N, C-alpha and C positions, 0 to 999 in steps of 0.2 A: 510321634510324628515320623521318626526314623523308619519304623516298620511299615507305615503306610506308604511312604515315598519309595522304600525299597521294593515293596510289592508292586507298586505302579511301574517302577522302572523295569522290573523283571518281566511283567506281563506286556508292557508296551514294546519291549525288545522283540517279542514274537511278531508283532505287527510290523515293526521296522524290518526285520529279516524277511518276512513274507513279501512285503511291498518292494523292498530293494532287490530281492531275487527276481521278482516279476519284472521290474523295470530293467534290470540288467539283462536277463534272458530275452526279453522282448526286443531290446535294442540290438543285442548280438544276433538274434534270429533274423530280424528285419534287415540288418546290415548284410548278413551272409546270403540271404535270399533276394537281395536287391529289391526290397519292397519299399513302398512309399511311406514317408513319415506323415502321420495324420493327427487329428485332434485327440484320439484315444492315447496315442503315444505321448503326446504333450501332457495329458492328465496323469498318466501313470508316472512319468518322470517327476512331475510337479508334486504328486502325492508322496513319492519317495523322499523328495526334498523336505516336504513339510513334516512328515512323521519322524524323520531323522533329526530335524531341528528341535522338535518337541522332546524327543528322547534325550537330546543333549541338554536341554533346559532341566528336565527331570533329573538327569545325572548330575548336573552341577549343584542342584539343590541337595540331592542325596550326599554328594561329596562333602558339602559344608555342614550338614547335620549329622554326619556319620561319627560314631564314637572312635572309629579307626583314625580319624584325623589327629587325635591326641598323640598318636605314635610319633609324630614329628617332634613334639615337645619332649616326649619321654625318651625316645631313642636317638633323636637327631636324624639328619638326612643319611648319614653313614649307616646307622642302625636300621633304618627303613630299607635302604638299598641291599643290606645283607640278608634281610628276611624276605624270602620269595613271595610269601602271601601278602605282606604289607606292600612290597614293591609292586605286585600286580594290581592291588586295589587302589593304592595311593599315587602311583606314578604311571605304570604301563597302560592300564586300562583307560584312565582318563586321557592321557596324552595321545595314544593311538586312535582312540575314538573321536577326539577333537579333530585330529588330522583327517580321519575318514569323512567326517561331516564337512570339513572344509573342501575335500576333494569332490564330494557330491555337489556342493555349492558351485565349485569351479566348473565342473562338467555341465551342470544345468545352465550356468551363465554363458559358457562358450557355445552351447548348442543353440541358444536363442539368437546369436549373431549370424548364424549360418543360413544360407538360402536354399540349398538343395537337400533332399532327403538323406542321402548318404553322409553329407557333411554334418547334418544335424544329429544323426544316429551315432556317428563315430565318437564324439566327446562323451556322450552318455554311456556308450558301451565301455570305453576305456576307463573313465573316471569312476563310474559306478562299480565296475568290476574290481578295481583296486580297492575302493572303499569297502566293498563286501568282503573281500579277502582280509582286509585289516580288521573289520568287525569280528569276523570269525576267528581270527588269530588271538584276540584278547578277551573273548568271552570266558568268564570263570566257569567252565563247563561242570566242574565237580559240584559246585554249589547251585548253579542255575537250573539244571535239569531236575535235581532232587526236590 
């Protein structure tokens, strides 16, 4: 089960990054060009929200079926924090990505309450950009790309 969930989590991450990049750059472009917010923009930002939440659920399942989780009982929290690989997979990656998904949710929620195009695009641009940067900062690049 672990390998299946790991593979799903890895491949779904490509979709998350693609859609989040699209939603972020769409909002930034439309904001900078003073364009109107439309139904397409709503769908793109909603799709980014949905795929990131699905990725979070897959990641949580992966976290709890991972053999790495035993490191907490074997090494203790201090031992996990001293080992950069265990710290990345067991602490940094999950924590930062949960924060990133929360920021996407906040940005999406805030944009729904606004009435004008610029006011709607601003929270999406800000919160989705920060979330994208957080995602990119905690991807285990050495194992993900290979």
